[in-house]
C-alpha positions in Angstrom: 3.1 28.6 118.8 5.5 26.9 116.4 8.0 29.2 114.8 6.9 27.8 111.4 3.2 28.7 111.8 3.5 32.4 110.8 5.5 31.8 107.6 3.3 28.9 106.7 0.2 31.0 107.0 1.7 33.7 104.9 2.8 31.2 102.3 -0.7 29.8 102.1 -2.2 33.2 101.8 0.2 34.1 98.9 -0.6 30.8 97.1 -4.4 31.4 97.5 -4.1 34.9 96.2 -2.2 33.7 93.1 -5.1 31.5 92.1 -7.8 34.2 92.4 -9.4 35.3 89.1 -12.1 37.7 88.0 -15.6 37.0 86.8 -17.3 38.5 83.8 -20.3 40.7 84.1 -23.1 41.1 81.7 -25.2 44.2 81.0 -28.2 42.3 82.3 -28.1 41.9 86.1 -26.8 38.4 87.0 -27.1 37.0 83.4 -23.8 36.7 81.7 -24.8 34.5 78.7 -26.1 35.9 75.4 -29.0 34.3 73.5 -29.8 35.5 70.0 -32.0 34.5 67.0 -30.4 35.6 63.8 -31.6 35.7 60.2 -28.6 35.8 58.0 -30.0 35.8 54.5 -31.6 32.4 54.0 -30.0 31.0 57.2 -31.6 31.1 60.6 -29.4 30.7 63.6 -30.2 30.3 67.3 -27.0 31.4 69.0 -25.9 30.8 72.6 -22.7 32.5 73.7 -21.5 31.4 77.2 -19.1 34.1 78.4 -16.0 33.0 80.3 -15.6 33.7 84.0 -12.1 35.1 83.6 -10.5 37.5 81.1 -8.6 36.5 79.2 -10.8 33.5 79.0 -12.6 31.2 76.6 -16.2 31.7 75.5 -18.2 28.7 74.3 -20.5 29.2 71.4 -23.4 27.0 70.4 -25.4 27.4 67.1 -28.6 25.6 66.0 -29.3 26.3 62.3 -32.5 26.1 60.4 -33.7 27.4 57.0 -31.2 26.7 54.2 -28.7 24.0 55.0 -25.5 25.2 56.7 -22.3 23.3 55.8 -19.8 25.1 58.1 -19.5 28.1 60.4 -16.3 30.0 61.3 -16.3 32.4 64.3 -14.1 35.4 65.2 -14.0 37.7 68.3 -13.3 41.3 67.7 -14.2 44.7 69.2 -17.4 46.4 67.9 -15.7 49.8 67.4 -12.2 51.1 67.0 -9.3 50.3 64.7 -9.1 46.7 66.0 -12.6 46.1 64.6 -11.2 46.5 61.1 -8.5 43.8 61.5 -10.1 40.6 62.6 -7.9 37.7 63.6 -8.0 34.3 61.9 -11.4 32.7 62.4 -11.9 29.4 64.2 -14.1 26.6 62.7 -17.1 25.4 64.6 -17.7 21.6 64.9 -20.9 20.1 63.7 -22.5 17.4 65.8 -22.4 13.9 64.2 -25.8 13.1 65.7 -27.3 16.5 64.6 -25.5 18.2 61.6 -27.6 21.4 62.2 -26.0 21.8 65.7 -22.5 23.5 65.9 -20.2 24.1 68.8 -17.0 26.1 69.1 -14.9 28.3 71.4 -13.0 31.6 71.2 -10.7 33.6 73.3 -12.0 36.9 74.8 -8.7 38.7 75.4 -9.8 42.0 76.9 -12.7 43.7 78.6 -15.1 45.9 76.7 -17.7 45.9 74.0 -17.1 42.9 71.7 -18.8 41.0 68.9 -18.6 37.4 67.7 -18.6 37.3 63.9 -20.1 34.3 62.2 -19.0 33.4 58.7 -21.6 31.0 57.3 -21.2 28.7 54.3 -24.1 26.6 53.0 -26.2 25.6 50.1 -27.5 29.1 49.6 -24.1 30.7 49.5 -22.0 32.6 52.0 -23.2 35.1 54.7 -21.6 37.1 57.5 -23.4 38.3 60.7 -22.3 39.3 64.2 -23.7 39.1 67.7 -22.5 41.7 70.3 -21.2 40.5 73.7 -20.2 42.7 76.7 -17.1 41.3 78.4 -16.0 42.7 81.8 -14.8 41.3 85.1 -17.0 41.6 88.2 -15.5 39.6 91.1 -12.8 37.0 92.0 -12.9 33.2 92.2 -11.8 31.4 95.3 -9.5 28.4 95.1 -10.9 25.0 95.7 -10.3 23.8 99.2 -8.6 20.6 98.2 -6.2 22.4 95.8 -5.4 25.0 98.5 -4.6 22.3 101.1 -2.4 20.4 98.6 -0.5 23.5 97.7 -0.2 24.5 101.3 1.4 21.1 102.2 3.8 21.4 99.3 4.7 24.9 100.4 5.4 23.8 103.9 7.5 20.9 102.6 9.6 23.4 100.5 10.1 25.7 103.5 11.2 22.9 105.8 13.4 21.4 103.1 15.1 24.7 102.4 15.7 25.2 106.2 17.1 21.6 106.4 19.5 22.3 103.4 20.8 25.4 105.1 21.3 23.6 108.4 23.1 20.7 106.8 25.3 23.1 104.8 26.4 25.0 107.9 26.8 21.9 110.1 28.3 19.3 107.8 29.8 21.0 104.7 33.4 21.2 106.0 33.5 17.9 108.0 35.8 15.1 107.0 33.9 11.9 105.9 32.8 10.0 109.0 33.5 12.9 111.4 30.8 14.2 113.8 30.0 17.9 114.0 31.2 19.8 117.1 28.8 21.5 119.6 29.8 24.8 118.1 28.8 23.7 114.6 25.5 22.4 115.9 24.7 25.8 117.5 25.6 27.5 114.3 23.3 25.2 112.4 20.4 26.0 114.7 21.0 29.7 114.3 21.3 29.3 110.5 18.0 27.3 110.5 16.2 30.1 112.5 17.8 32.7 110.3 16.7 31.0 107.1 13.2 30.6 108.4 13.1 34.3 109.3 14.4 35.2 105.9 11.9 33.0 104.0 9.1 34.4 106.2 10.2 37.9 105.2 10.2 37.0 101.5 6.7 35.5 101.9 5.5 38.5 103.7 6.9 40.8 101.1 5.4 38.7 98.3 2.0 38.8 100.1 2.2 42.7 100.3 3.2 42.8 96.6 0.4 40.6 95.6 -2.1 42.6 97.6 -1.0 45.7 95.9 -1.4 44.0 92.5 -4.8 42.7 93.4 -5.9 46.1 94.5 -4.7 47.6 91.3 -6.5 44.9 89.3 -9.7 45.5 91.3 -10.0 48.7 89.4 -11.0 46.6 86.5 -13.9 45.0 88.4 -17.1 46.0 86.7 -19.8 47.9 88.5 -22.7 49.7 86.7 -22.4 53.4 86.6 -23.9 54.9 89.8 -27.2 56.7 89.8 -28.3 59.5 92.1 -32.1 59.2 92.4 -34.4 61.8 93.8 -38.2 62.0 93.8 -39.9 65.4 94.3 -43.7 65.1 94.1 -44.0 62.8 91.1 -40.9 64.1 89.3 -38.3 61.4 89.2 -34.7 62.5 88.6 -32.1 60.0 87.6 -28.6 61.5 87.5 -26.2 59.0 85.9 -22.7 59.7 87.3 -19.9 59.3 84.7 -17.3 56.7 85.5 -13.9 58.4 85.1 -12.1 55.0 85.2 -8.5 54.7 86.2 -5.1 53.8 85.0 -6.1 50.2 84.4 -9.6 50.7 82.9 -11.4 52.8 80.4 -13.9 55.5 81.4 -17.6 55.3 80.7 -19.3 58.6 79.7 -22.8 59.7 80.5 -22.7 61.8 77.3 -22.4 59.0 74.7 -25.7 57.2 74.9 -27.5 55.7 71.9 -31.2 55.3 71.1 -32.4 51.8 71.6 -36.0 51.1 70.4 -36.4 54.9 70.2 -35.4 55.7 73.7 -32.1 56.5 75.5 -33.3 54.7 78.7 -35.7 51.9 79.3 -36.7 51.9 83.0 -38.4 49.1 84.8 -39.9 49.9 88.2 -40.9 46.8 90.2 -42.5 47.0 93.6 -40.8 44.9 96.3 -41.0 42.4 97.8 -44.3 41.1 96.2 -43.5 42.1 92.6 -47.2 43.0 92.3 -46.7 46.3 90.4 -44.4 46.7 87.4 -43.9 49.8 85.2 -42.0 50.0 81.9 -41.1 53.7 81.6 -38.9 56.0 79.4 -37.3 59.0 81.1 -36.1 61.8 78.9 -32.6 63.2 78.9 -32.6 66.8 80.0 -28.9 67.3 80.4 -25.8 65.1 80.1 -26.5 62.1 82.3 -29.6 63.7 83.8 -32.9 61.8 83.1 -36.3 63.0 84.3 -39.8 61.7 84.1 -43.1 62.7 85.6 -44.2 59.4 87.1 -47.7 58.1 86.5 -50.1 57.2 89.3 -48.3 54.4 91.2 -49.4 52.5 94.3 -47.2 53.4 97.4 -44.3 51.2 98.3 -40.6 50.5 97.6 -39.7 50.0 94.0 -36.5 48.5 92.6 -35.4 50.4 89.4 -33.6 48.8 86.5 -32.5 51.3 83.8 -31.1 50.0 80.5 -28.7 52.2 78.5 -26.3 51.7 75.6 -23.0 53.5 75.1 -21.6 54.7 71.7 -19.3 51.7 71.5 -22.3 49.3 71.9 -21.6 48.5 75.5 -25.0 48.1 77.3 -25.5 48.6 81.0 -28.4 48.0 83.4 -28.3 50.7 86.1 -29.8 49.7 89.4 -31.4 52.0 92.0 -34.5 52.3 94.2 -37.2 54.7 95.2 -40.0 54.8 97.8 -43.3 56.0 96.4 -45.3 57.8 99.2 -49.1 57.4 99.7 -51.3 59.6 97.5 -48.4 60.6 95.3 -49.9 62.8 92.5 -49.4 61.1 89.1 -50.1 61.7 85.5 -51.0 59.4 82.6 -48.6 56.9 81.1 -46.5 58.0 78.2 -47.2 56.7 74.7 -44.7 53.8 75.0 -45.1 53.3 78.8 -46.9 50.3 80.2 -47.8 48.9 83.6 -49.2 45.7 85.1 -50.6 44.6 88.5 -50.1 40.8 88.9 -51.0 38.8 92.0 -48.5 39.2 94.8 -45.8 36.5 95.1 -47.0 35.5 98.5 -50.4 34.4 97.2 -48.9 31.6 95.1 -47.5 31.1 91.6 -49.1 32.5 88.5 -50.2 29.9 86.0 -49.5 29.7 82.2 -52.6 31.8 81.4 -52.8 35.4 82.4 -56.1 37.3 82.1 -55.6 41.0 81.2 -57.7 43.9 82.4 -59.6 44.3 79.1 -60.5 40.7 78.8 -57.7 39.6 76.5 -55.6 36.7 77.7 -51.8 36.0 77.4 -50.8 32.3 77.3 -47.3 30.9 77.8 -46.3 27.6 76.1 -44.2 26.7 79.2 -41.8 23.7 78.6 -42.6 20.6 80.6 -39.2 20.9 82.3 -36.9 23.9 82.8 -33.3 23.8 84.0 -30.7 26.5 84.7 -28.1 27.4 82.1 -30.1 26.0 79.2 -31.2 28.0 76.2 -34.9 28.1 75.4 -37.2 29.7 72.9 -40.1 30.8 75.1 -43.4 31.2 73.2 -46.3 33.5 74.3 -49.7 33.9 72.7 -52.1 36.9 72.9 -55.8 35.9 72.7 -58.8 38.2 72.4 -61.8 38.1 74.9 -63.3 35.2 72.9 -60.2 33.0 73.2 -59.2 33.5 69.5 -55.8 34.8 68.3 -55.8 38.5 68.8 -56.4 40.0 65.3 -55.1 43.5 66.0 -51.6 43.0 67.3 -49.3 46.0 66.7 -45.5 46.4 67.0 -44.5 47.7 70.5 -41.5 50.0 70.0 -40.6 48.3 66.8 -40.8 44.7 68.2 -43.5 42.1 68.4 -43.0 42.3 72.2 -40.7 43.0 75.1 -39.9 40.7 78.1 -38.3 41.1 81.5 -37.0 38.0 83.3 -36.6 38.9 87.0 -35.5 36.6 89.8 -37.7 37.3 92.9 -34.6 38.0 95.1 -33.5 40.7 92.7 -30.2 39.0 91.7 -31.3 38.5 88.0 -32.9 41.0 85.6 -32.8 40.7 81.9 -34.8 42.9 79.5 -35.0 40.9 76.2 -36.7 41.0 72.8 -37.8 38.5 70.2 -34.4 38.7 68.5 -32.6 37.9 71.8 -30.9 39.4 74.8 -28.5 41.7 73.0 -29.3 45.4 72.9 -30.6 46.4 69.5 -28.3 49.4 69.2 -25.3 47.1 69.9 -26.6 44.6 67.3 -26.8 47.4 64.7 -23.2 48.5 65.4 -21.9 44.9 65.3 -23.5 44.5 61.8 -22.4 47.8 60.4 -25.6 49.7 60.7 -26.0 53.3 61.9 -26.9 53.4 65.6 -26.4 57.1 66.0 -30.1 57.7 66.9 -31.0 59.0 63.4 -31.2 55.5 62.1 -32.6 53.5 65.0 -33.3 49.9 63.9 -36.4 49.6 66.0 -37.9 52.6 64.1 -37.1 50.9 60.8 -38.7 47.7 62.1 -41.7 49.6 63.3 -42.2 51.1 59.9 -41.7 47.8 58.2 -44.3 46.1 60.5 -46.8 48.9 60.2 -46.7 49.0 56.4 -46.8 45.2 56.0 -49.9 43.9 54.3 -50.2 40.9 56.6 -51.4 41.3 60.2 -48.8 40.9 62.9 -48.8 37.5 64.5 -50.3 37.1 67.9 -47.3 34.8 68.9 -44.0 36.2 70.2 -40.9 34.1 71.0 -38.1 35.1 73.3 -34.8 33.3 73.5 -33.4 33.1 77.0 -31.8 30.8 79.6 -32.2 31.1 83.3 -28.7 31.6 84.8 -29.4 30.1 88.2 -31.8 28.1 90.3 -34.7 29.9 92.1 -38.1 31.5 91.5 -38.6 34.0 88.6 -41.4 36.3 87.5 -41.6 37.0 83.8 -43.2 40.2 82.5 -44.4 40.1 78.8 -45.6 43.2 77.0 -47.5 43.1 73.7 -49.6 45.7 71.9 -53.0 45.3 70.2 -54.7 48.3 68.8 -53.7 51.2 71.0 -53.4 49.1 74.2 -50.1 47.9 75.6 -50.7 44.7 77.6 -48.5 43.4 80.4 -48.8 39.7 81.3 -47.0 38.0 84.1 -45.9 34.4 84.7 -44.0 32.6 87.4 -41.6 29.8 87.1 -39.4 27.9 89.6 -36.1 26.7 88.2 -35.2 23.6 90.2 
């Protein structure tokens, strides 16, 4: 083995570590981008915020405006809560497209992890408006250096080590020689010893640097985001979900299991999806019986393994999706569904893809206006219709937990889960906080919306639109829930994102 091989490997390791950087997580599993439809007075905005993969990092923002004409938009990042939320930095102007003046793009720096908002200052023909979209920003993993860059840096590092050893050897061998004189055998031996010593010294420095960096990387890893852990037990049909508080560490803030906000009237929205066929789905709402301790008497459920996704929102507006699993035994006793609970039993994945029309148990039909082409990392406004048994627009559509509908976009391998609403992918409680409304639970926006909808003279539309963008390639199953009369329907649709 060459005496240079060990130092070179250590040097390469150190250089590779220096270029590692953290990813961002999103409250939704595997979906970091935020999609939101905003009504800011007379202005209507379709907002897409693509969160950076490192923090500090740059988030790109896209806005498509409609309604009253928008002349310009300025954007500002700031925390949702705390003293810093009262002192926004200077806003950055968005750039309007020359080909489409209603389309704006911009970018902002996200400087720290936590619960943030992007504030939009809108100026247009109908005056000025301000609105905000909440965004969770946290690191979840590290990036690897590109192979070509690593090879280039390794060669440069090797060149530096060899050059430094050559300089030391030349200094010891030739520094005191008269011009034109040849070094003596003694000086040559000293030069060789100096070369070996310099290589050993540089290897020691590199080794020490590698140890230092590993310690720094381990310290930084405390900032890597993981959802709060959940201890799940099933006794009979009583499901207990104990959310364990994250005490944090020196480099990260803690997350409490005592600071949860109501979102659409509930502290937790729990989706239970049977694996691997995704042929049973339940949208349930456990009750909080003690700090961090949720319980629910499960309804009758077919036996099998279920993946659990539980959405919660903290007091600072930070949303989380807690992931767990249970096994439902044969003949488990079960009760009825709760007033806001729902379930569906679509065709198993192995039997082929579901089409764009889904027949519901009571004869109603849910239809998806599926785009002709769908690509990953592209924002869409997905439109769904609820039709009665005669194929006409359902005349008796009611708000479901204050919304025209709820949707869950789930990748079949379980790597993506996003519970969204017609307004978008942000949690409603976080949206309220970002826009200065009370989200304490006594003023839940979904309850306000439910009251507004139920007292409105016009019937609720049978059409619901969900803004979303698939984060990666693969097969997805989409669960759509709408309510007509006293019935909560669950439709299911499949899509392959090529």
